[in-house]
N, C-alpha and C positions, 0 to 999 in steps of 0.2 A: 296237386302233383307232388309226388315224393321225391326228394333228392336221394342220392345212393351212398349212405355212409356204409362202411363195412361193419355189419351189425355183429358179425362173428368175432371181430378183432377190432373192437371199438377203442380207438386211440384218441381221437378227437382233437379239437382245437384248445385255445387257452382256457376257455371258460370251464370245460368239463373233462378234457382229456389229460392223461398223465404224461404223454411223452411227446407233445407237440414239439418241444425244444430240448427236453432232457436227454433224448437219445439220438439227436441228430448229428452229433460230433462235438469236439472241445469247442469250437468257435460259434456253435449254434445259439440262436436267440429265438425264444418262443415267438410264435406269430401273435400279432396284437389281436385283442378281442374288441367286440363291439363297445364295450364299456371301459376299456382301458387296457394297458399292455402289461403282462406279467414281466418282472425282471428277468434278465437273461439268466440261465442257468449257470451256477458256479461249480466247477468241477474240482474236486481234490482227490488225491490219493488216499487210501485207507490206511490209517496209522495204528490200528488195533484198539484205539481209545473208544469208548462209547460215542455214538452220534446222537446229538440232542437237537430236536425240533419243537420249537415254541410256537404257541399261537400268536397271531398279531398283537393281541392285547397282554400277552405274557402270562396269562392265568393258567394255561394248559402247558405241559411239558411232557413230550414223548421222548423216551430214550431208548435207542436201538443198539443192540450188541450181538456179538457172534460168541455163543458160550458153547464151547466143546463142539464146534462146528455147525451149531445150530443158531439160526436167527431167532432173536427174541426182542420183545418190546415191553415198555412199562409206560404207564400213564399217571401222572400227578396233576392235581388241581390245587392251586394255592398252597403247595407244600404237602397236600394229603395224598395218599395213594388211592387212586381209583381203580387201577388195574396193576396188579402186582407183576413182576417179570413173568412173561407168558411166551411160550414157544409158538413157532411158526413153521409152515412148510406143507408140502404135498407129497403124496405117494403116486407115482406113475407105474403102470404095468411093465414088468420086465427090467425095471432100473432100481438101483439103490434108492432108499427113501431120501427126499430132499429136505429131510429134519436133521441131516448130519453132513459132515464132510464138506461144508460150504466155506468158501473163502471169498471175502469181498474184494472186488478189483477196482471199484471206484465209488464215490459219493457225489451226488449232485444236489444242489439246493436251488430253489426258486420261489418267487412269491407271486401269487395270483391275487389280483384286484380288479374287479369288474362289477357293474350293475347291469341287470337284465330285466326285461318286462315279460312276465308270464302271459300267455294267451288268456288264461284264466288262473285264479288262485286265491290265497288268503291275504296277499298284499299286492299291491300295484306294480311296486319295484323291489327286486332282490339283490342284495349285495352278495357277491360270492368272493370272499376274501380268506386267504389260506396261506401258510407256508408249506411247501413241499419238499420232501426229500426222495431221492431214488437211490437205492443201494443195489448195485449191479454185482451179483455173486456167480460163482462157477463151482461145480462139484468136481473135485480132482479125480475122483474114482470114474465117473461116468462122462465127464466133459459137458454135462448139461448146464446151461446158463439159466438163472432164475433171477429176475429183478423184483425187488420189493419197493412198492411205491406207498409213501405215507404222506397224508395231508392233514394239517392240524389248523382247525378253525377256532374262532373263539367260543364256538357252541359244540364243539366235539372233534372226533378224529375219524378219517377213513384209511383203511389199510386194504391193498389188493396185491395180487401176484400178477407178473407179467412174464410170459414165456416167449422169448424171441423166436423167430424162425431159426432153425439150426439142424445141422446134420445129425446131432447126438439124439434128436427126437424122431427124425424121419418126417414123412409127409403127414401121417397120423399118429396119434399117441392116445392113451387112455388114462384118465384119473381114476384110481381105485379108493383113494381116500383123501381128505383135507385135514390137516393137523393144526389149524388155528385155535389157539387156547385163549380164554378169558378168565384170568385169575382175580375174580371179583371178591369184594369183602364178604365173607360168609355170614356175618351178623346183620347184614343189610336186609331190609323189608323188601319183598318182590311182588310183583304182579305178573302172572304168566299164565300161558295155555299149555297143556301137556303136548309134547310133540306127538305127531301122528301122520299116517299117510292116507286116511280115509278122506272121501270127498268133503266131509263137513268138519275136517279137523280143526279149522279156524273159526267155526261158527259156534264156539262154546263159551262159557263164562270165565272171565279172567278171575283166578283164585289169588288170594293174598297169602303169602307164608314167608317165614325166614328163608333166605337164599339157600342156606345150608340143607334145608328140606327138600328142594326142588331137585327131582331126578332128571327130567327132560323138559324142554321148553320149545315151543314155536317161538319164532321171532316175530314181532318185537318182545323182547323181555325188558321190563322195567324194574328198577330198584332204587331206593332211597337208603343212603348210608348213615351211619351214626353221627357223621360229621355234617350231614345236610346236604351232601352232594346227590343230585338226581341223575340218573344215568339210564339210557336205553340202548340195549344191544340189538342191531338189525343188520340189513345189508341194502346196498343200493346198486343200481344198474344191473339188475338180473336179466342177462340175456344169454342165451345158448348154454345155459349151466342149470344144474339142479337147485332147488330151494334148499337153503341151509336151515337146519334145526340145530339145538344144543343138547349135548349129553353131559351130565355131571361126571366129575372124577370121583370115584367112591373113596379114594385115599387122600383126596385134597378138597375139603368142604369149600363150596364157593367157586370152584374151578370148573369151567365148561370146555368142551372141545366141539368144534364144528363137526355136524353130522350132516351129510348130504343125502337127500333122497335118492334111493337106488333106482337105476334102470332094471327091468325084469331079469337080466342075467347077473344082478348083484353089483356091477360096475357102477360108477358115478357119472362119468362124463366122458364122451369121445369127441376129442378135438382134432383140429388140423392146423398146421401153420402157426403163425403169430397169434397169441391169445392173451386177452386180459381178463381175469376173473372178475365177477362182482366185488364191489367194495364190502368189506366188513366194518361196520359202523358203530360208533359210540357217540351218541347224542349226550351232551353233558351240561348241566347247569345247577345254579344254586336254589332254584324254586321250580315247581311243577311248570308254571308258564313258560319258563325258559325252553322246556321240551316242546310243549304246543306251539311255540312261536317259531321254532327253529326252521331253518330251510336247508339244513345240511344234507339231508337225502336228496334233494332236488338238485343241489349244487353239485353233487357227485355223479350227475347224469349228464349225457352230452346235451349241447343246445338243440334247438328245434330243427328237426329234418325236414320239416314240410316247407315247401317254397310258399305257399299260400295258405294262410290260416284263416281268411276272412269268413268262411263258411262254417267255422266252429263257434258256436254261440252257446255260452252257458245260460242256464235258466231253470226255473222249477218245471215240474211236469206232473200231470194228473193221469188217472187212467183206471181201466177195468183190472183191478188187482185185489184190493182189500175185500170187496164184496166176494171175490172168489176164494180168498183165504177163509172167510167167515161163512162159505158155503150157502151164501144167499143166491149165487148163481154159479154156473158150471163152466169149466174149460171146454167140455165136449159139446158137441151139437146135441139139440134136443129142446124141449120145452122150457128149460131154465138155463139155455145158453146165455153166457154174459155179454160177449163181443159181438152184439147184433148191430145193425146199421143204426137203428133208432137209439140204443143205449150208448154206442160210442159217440154219436152226435151229442148227446147230453153231456158227456165228459168234455167234449169240444167247447160247448157253452159254458161249462165250468171252467175251463182252462182260459177262455176269453175273459170271464169274470174276474178270475183270481190274478190275470196278468202272467200266466203260465205259458211257457214257449212250446210243450210238447204234450201229446196225449199217447199213453201206452194202452195197447190192447192185447192183453194175454188171451190166448184162446182164438185168435183171429183166423188162424191158418188150419188147413186140413190135417185131420188125424190129431189135433192137439187135445191133451187130456187122456184119460184112461191109461193105456199102456205107453203112450207117447212114442211108439214106434212107426217107423216109416213116414214121418212127417214130410210134409210138402210146404216149403216156406215160400212159395210163389202163388199157391191157390188158396184163396179165402175159403172160409166155411160158407154153405149155402145161404145163411141168413145175414151175411155180411156183403154189402155191395161196396166192394173196396174203392172202385173209381168214384163213386158217390161220397164216400167218407173222406177220401183225399181231397176232392174238389171242395167240399164243405170246410175241411181243415184249412186249406189254402186261403179260402175266402175270409176266414176269421183270424188269419195269421198265425195258425198253430201247426207244428210239425207232427208228424206220425212216428212213433217208435214201434218197429217191427219186432215182435218177440221171436227169438230163434232158440228154442229150447231143444238141444240135441239130445238130451238124456244119455249122454256120453257116448252116442254112436259118431265118433268124431271122424272116422274114414269117410263115411258117407257125406258128412258135412263139407270136409275139405274137398272132396271131388267136385261138389257143386258151388263152392264158395264164391268164385269169381262170377259165375253165372247168376247166383242169388243177388250179389251186391250190384252187378251191372244192371239188373232189371230194377232194383231198388232206386238207382240213380235216375234211370228213365222215368220212373213214377214221380220223383221228387221225394222219395223217403231218404232221409239222411241220418237216421239214428236206429240202432238195433241194441236190443238187450239180449245177450247170449246167456245159455244156460247148460251146465254139465252135470245135472244132478245124478248122484248115486253110482255112476261108473264112468270109466274113461278107457274106450277101445281105440287104439290108433296103431296103425302098422300091423292090424290083425291081432293085437296083443293087448289084454287087459292090463293096465298099469296105474301108477299113482297119478293124480292130477297134478303132482308137483315135481315130476321127474324131469329130465333134460328134455325129452322129446315132447312132453307136454308143454313146457316153457317155449319151446320152438313153435308149437302150434298156435299158442295165444298170440305170439309176435306175428305170425303169418296172417292171423285175422286182423290184427291192428293195421299192418301195412297194406293188405288188401282193402280193407275199409278205407283207408286214407286215400288209395288211388281212386276210389269212387265217391269221396267227399262224404264219408259216413262216420259218425261218431259211435263210440261202444261204451256200453255199461255192461260189464261182464260178471256174471254170477257163477259160483263154485269154480272160480278159476284161481290163478296164481295171486298171492298177496302183493300189495303195490310196494314198489321199490324206487319210486320217484321217476320211473321211465316216461311219465305223462309230460315231463319237461322236453323230451325228444320227440314224443309223438302225442302231442296235446289232444288228439281225437280220441285217445283212450282216456275217458273222461272220469269214470268212476266204476266201482265194482262192489262186490260183496265182501266176502271174507270177514264176516262179522255175524254175531248173534244179533240180528236185526229185529224189526217189528214183528216178523211172522213168528218169532220165538213165543211171543205173547199169545197168539192165536192158538198154537199147538200144545203149549205146556201150561197154560193158565198160572196158578200160583207158583209153578215152577218154571215160569218164563223168566224174562230178564228182571232181576231184582233191581229196585231203584239205584243202588250204589253202582251197577255197571255203567250207567251214564256219566258218572263222575270218575270212571276208571279209563273208559275208551279214548278220551282225548290225548292221554299220556301213554297209550299202548298201541292199539290198532291203527289210530289215525296218525301216528308218527310216520308210517310208510306212505300215506297219501289218502285221497278221499274214500269215502264209503257210502254205498247205497243203502242206508239204514231204513229209509222209507218212513220218516216220521210223520206227525201231523195227524194221528187219529184223534179226533176231538171228543167223539162220542165213545169213550173207552170202555163203555159197558154194553155196546151194541152186539147182540148175540141173536141174529135171526133165525139161526138153525138150531137154537138150543144146545150149543156145544158145551156149555158150562164153563166156558173161558172167557178172559177178558184182558185188555191191557192193564199191566200193574203200574200205573201212574195216575195222577190227576190230569185233567185236561190241561190246566195251565202248564204242567212239565212238558207237554207235547209242544207248545208254542216255543218254550225256552230251548228246545233241542235245535231250533234254526240258527241260533248264535253259538251253540256249543259244539255242534257237529258241522262238518264242511263236506259238500259235495257240489261240483259245478252243475251237475244234474241232480237237483234236490226234489224229492218227491213230495206232494201234498196228497197223503195216501188215502185219506177218507173219501166217503162218497159225496156226490153232489147233494143229496138230500141231508145228510148229516152236517155238512159244512153250512148250508143255508139256514140250518135251524140253531146254530151255535154262534154266540157273539164274539168268539175267539177268531172266527174265519176273517174279520175285518183286519186282524193283525197280519195275516198270512198274504193278503192282496199285495201284488208287487213286490214280493220278497226276493231280494237279490240272491244269486247263487255264486256270484264271484265278487271279491272285496277289494277295497282300496287299502285297508289297514285292519289288522286284527290284534286284540290284546286279551290275554288271559289274566284275570286280576286276582281274585281272591279264591285260591284252589287249594285243596288238600286231597290227594288222591284218595279215592274210596269213600270220602265224607261230603264234599261239596264242590262245586265249581261255578265260577262266575266268568263269563267271556263277553267280550264286546266287539262288535265288527262295524266298520264304517263303509258305507258306499256313498260317494259324493259328500253332501253335507249333512247325511242322516247316519245316526247310529242306531244299531240294534244290540241290546243286551239280554242275555239269558242267564239265570240262576237256577241251579238244580241242587237238591239234597238227596241224601241216601234214605234209609229206612228210619230216620230220626227227625223230629220237628227241629228247625233250626232258624234263628234270626241272624240276618247278615247286614252289616253296615258297609255300603259300598260308596266309597268317594268317587266323585264324577270328574277327576281331574283329566281324563281322556277327552272330555269334550273341548271345543274350540271357545274362542271369546263369545260374549254376548249371551243372551238369554235363549233356552230351548224349551220347547214344549215337550214333556214326557208324557207318553200314553203308556199307562201301566196295566198289565193283564196279570192278575196274580190269583191265587187261591183265595177263595172267599172265606169269611169267618167260620162258616159252618161246613167248609170242604174237609173231607176225610178221605185219605187213600182208600181204605177199605170199603167204607159204608157209604160215602157220599162225594165221589171223585169229581162229578161234572161241573159244580159251581164255579164260575170264574168272575171276580170282581174287576171292574174295568173303571180306571180313574185317570183323571188328566190334571197335571199341575205344571207349573213353570218353574225351571231350575237353571242354575249356572254351574259352571266347572268348579266352584268354590264349595258347592254343597256336597251332601251325601244323601243316598236313598237308604233307608231302613226297610228291608224286605223280610217279612215273616213267611217262611216256607213250612208247609206242613210236610210229614213224612211222606216220600214219594211224590213230593210237590216240585213246584217251581214258580218263577215269575219271568215274564218277558216284558221288555220295555223298548219303545221306539222314541227316540229323541230327534226332533225336528227343529231347526232354527226358527225362533219366534219371529214373525213378520209383523211389522208395524201396521 
């Protein structure tokens, strides 16, 4: 069952909302949260002096000012400038720009401190601890009231605009531009994707460049300053608003302005009544691991809106997918159709053997493949006996993932959405993989996948799915912004150059360094359905002349480095059973009690360790260079552990001999260190289990 928060005007409770107490009046006290009560907001008249907000540990300081009638902010970390004074504001149709003429009428402060337990995640418990400031302003010329909300955490900053319900705006109003600036150090090294409106704009490779050379960027945008500060610019709680990209200021190197994806008529967003924009976020730390371990994006979202989450079960999944990518079988019906009754049952057997929770069958439904038009998401293809497949899956404790590839015919999908999901609920199907490849037609209009109406559609899918107890894996959809805290049935999505890039591009597929960049870029927003685990990296049944550009051991390491609560074991039953690395993947967790990023240099190498219960899993990856890493095991608990090590063998070579995996077992303690030799494009995966007497 879904409770009914106002998703268009999310204000929220103490855990995630900006205004639970801050706007209720001078005597208001913020409502207590599940994990602790925020301090009562303190109200003070504005005295024209700068307003300072510090992080709880004092390391971050945000300074707010009104300069020539414009709100500005500045961010410093341990005395070093992270964001130089930067302008804020919005443009609304038919009104003077809210980048000038503003007067602050009051300033309110409060502290938020609580702990909450995710339904699934990288850590079993999350602390949400921040200092908040709300500046209430009014524009003298128009009478429009605009509130600025700033939260400062130990690991970063969130900034959002709040427009109260007011006569000066009327019932509806239109955003024509957002003017949030980020004056970042131009000499910083950055990793980013160029901004775009195409359906696959975020399925490209992150490029490294001096920040001053970056012209546009999707978010997340990641950078490292000369002083060693690591920063990610992104957004949180993207609801009923367009996606934000960044555009460089040609006259001010390193300075970027928010650029919202336009609606077809060129405007940015149509709003009504009281509204809070998404948060503009800066995740900040002293090392790469601080970024990957941060929960700032989640903490800036609302608490869970679902009254019952017992049906949401993280886990690995297998399915008819990689064999389709490799053209061994087809989506379309015919003699080489992949998703037949017999073949899907073979994957169900694989799921049972691997301890996977779900089986995906792409090409299961009528008119899948080919032009993908006029699909029927309720009628199986003739050679798939769906009742029998569902019976066999239930008998083996495996769930079925229904592929809903709309091909961008969104109007038709929306008309039948409730009917489709209601039928799935009757059948006991509780997971879907949606797709919007190549186009997006909604409201009878071709549009970007990332504009306001597209964002509204994705939200409708999430909420409809929740009503029918269905979890979602969304492809070609909007980037994650932590919304899964509110709707944990939104479990994972694409928005990444994943495994299929290796299939289509061969040597131009994902270079090994990408795996050492993604944890600090794309994954900052939330989980990704990268679909790792292809162990036979040279398998080419159709003679495509392409292959996965890693060693087999690196594929095992991805399970600790990349996070998804629906994590695929992407290879085929035959390839798994023929490979020694399959033993490592059996019973692989997909939700964790603790996560640590240890020795990491963005673009060079990454070592990550994650714990489930008393068992730790460690993954180490390198770029296109051989590398030997010494990994202290201080993260382990007391006592002895049995370390099962899967690594590149002595004769493994990324280009010429990528398959060999050496397997060894040794006993270790937390006081020890592992020396891991990684070949170029390679990796190592280690499972640590307490030694039993």
